[in-house]
C-alpha positions as a Markdown table, in Angstrom:
| # | Residue | x | y | z |
|---|---|---|---|---|
| 1 | Met | 19.6 | 20.8 | 0.1 |
| 2 | Ile | 21.0 | 19.0 | -3.0 |
| 3 | His | 23.7 | 20.8 | -5.0 |
| 4 | Pro | 22.4 | 22.1 | -8.4 |
| 5 | Arg | 24.8 | 20.1 | -10.4 |
| 6 | Tyr | 22.8 | 17.0 | -9.4 |
| 7 | Ala | 19.6 | 18.5 | -10.8 |
| 8 | Pro | 19.5 | 16.2 | -13.9 |
| 9 | Val | 19.9 | 13.1 | -11.8 |
| 10 | Val | 17.2 | 14.2 | -9.2 |
| 11 | Phe | 14.9 | 15.1 | -12.1 |
| 12 | Ala | 15.4 | 11.7 | -13.7 |
| 13 | Leu | 14.8 | 10.0 | -10.4 |
| 14 | Phe | 11.5 | 11.7 | -9.8 |
| 15 | Met | 10.4 | 11.3 | -13.4 |
| 16 | Ala | 11.2 | 7.6 | -13.4 |
| 17 | Phe | 9.4 | 7.2 | -10.1 |
| 18 | Phe | 6.2 | 8.8 | -11.1 |
| 19 | Met | 6.1 | 7.6 | -14.8 |
| 20 | Ser | 7.0 | 4.0 | -13.9 |
| 21 | Gly | 4.4 | 4.0 | -11.2 |
| 22 | Ile | 1.7 | 5.4 | -13.4 |
| 23 | Met | 2.6 | 3.3 | -16.5 |
| 24 | Ser | 2.9 | 0.0 | -14.5 |
| 25 | Leu | -0.5 | 0.6 | -12.9 |
| 26 | Val | -2.1 | 1.3 | -16.3 |
| 27 | Val | -0.5 | -1.8 | -18.0 |
| 28 | Thr | -1.3 | -4.0 | -15.0 |
| 29 | Thr | -4.9 | -2.8 | -15.0 |
| 30 | Ile | -5.1 | -3.5 | -18.8 |
| 31 | Asn | -3.7 | -7.0 | -18.4 |
| 32 | Ile | -5.6 | -8.2 | -15.3 |
| 33 | Gly | -8.4 | -5.7 | -15.0 |
| 34 | Phe | -9.9 | -4.3 | -11.8 |
| 35 | Thr | -9.5 | -7.5 | -9.7 |
| 36 | Asp | -8.8 | -8.0 | -6.0 |
| 37 | Gly | -5.1 | -8.7 | -6.8 |
| 38 | Leu | -4.5 | -5.5 | -8.8 |
| 39 | Ile | -2.7 | -3.5 | -6.1 |
| 40 | Ile | -0.4 | -6.4 | -5.2 |
| 41 | Ser | 0.4 | -7.2 | -8.9 |
| 42 | Trp | 1.1 | -3.5 | -9.5 |
| 43 | Leu | 3.3 | -3.1 | -6.5 |
| 44 | Asn | 5.2 | -6.2 | -7.6 |
| 45 | Ser | 5.8 | -4.9 | -11.1 |
| 46 | Trp | 6.6 | -1.3 | -10.2 |
| 47 | Pro | 10.2 | -1.9 | -8.9 |
| 48 | Leu | 11.1 | -3.6 | -12.2 |
| 49 | Thr | 9.7 | -0.8 | -14.3 |
| 50 | Phe | 11.5 | 1.8 | -12.1 |
| 51 | Ala | 14.7 | -0.1 | -12.5 |
| 52 | Ile | 14.3 | 0.1 | -16.3 |
| 53 | Ala | 12.9 | 3.7 | -16.4 |
| 54 | Phe | 15.6 | 5.4 | -14.4 |
| 55 | Pro | 18.6 | 4.5 | -16.6 |
| 56 | Val | 16.6 | 5.0 | -19.8 |
| 57 | Ile | 15.7 | 8.5 | -18.7 |
| 58 | Met | 19.3 | 9.2 | -17.8 |
| 59 | Val | 20.4 | 8.2 | -21.3 |
| 60 | Val | 17.5 | 9.6 | -23.3 |
| 61 | Ser | 16.9 | 13.0 | -21.6 |
| 62 | Pro | 20.0 | 14.7 | -23.1 |
| 63 | Val | 19.0 | 13.6 | -26.5 |
| 64 | Val | 15.4 | 14.8 | -26.0 |
| 65 | Arg | 16.8 | 18.1 | -24.6 |
| 66 | Arg | 18.8 | 18.6 | -27.8 |
| 67 | Ile | 15.9 | 17.8 | -30.0 |
| 68 | Val | 13.7 | 20.3 | -28.1 |
| 69 | Met | 16.3 | 23.0 | -28.3 |
| 70 | Arg | 16.4 | 22.6 | -32.1 |
| 71 | Leu | 12.6 | 22.8 | -32.4 |
| 72 | Val | 12.0 | 25.7 | -30.0 |
| 73 | Ala | 12.8 | 29.1 | -31.2 |
| 74 | Thr | 15.7 | 30.6 | -29.4 |
| 75 | Glu | 15.0 | 34.2 | -30.4 |
| 76 | Val | 11.6 | 35.8 | -30.4 |
| 77 | Thr | 11.1 | 38.3 | -33.2 |
| 78 | Ala | 9.1 | 41.4 | -32.5 |
| 79 | Gln | 5.6 | 41.3 | -33.9 |
| 80 | Arg | 4.5 | 44.2 | -36.1 |
């Protein structure tokens, strides 16, 4: 198993993998449509989008985490 201290990196790795795959497929489909070459074009663009997404997630996720912590209530008050 992976040590818990690496959890943010593992999270970023999986998030970048899935989001870059989905987004590159959507953008490729929008650009060229449902053609015979769609899968090949998508698989050619996915590595580049992943290479961009992973470092971006590593940099942006701590900022997003701080924003979320400010927006989310840290203490729940009792309802009357």
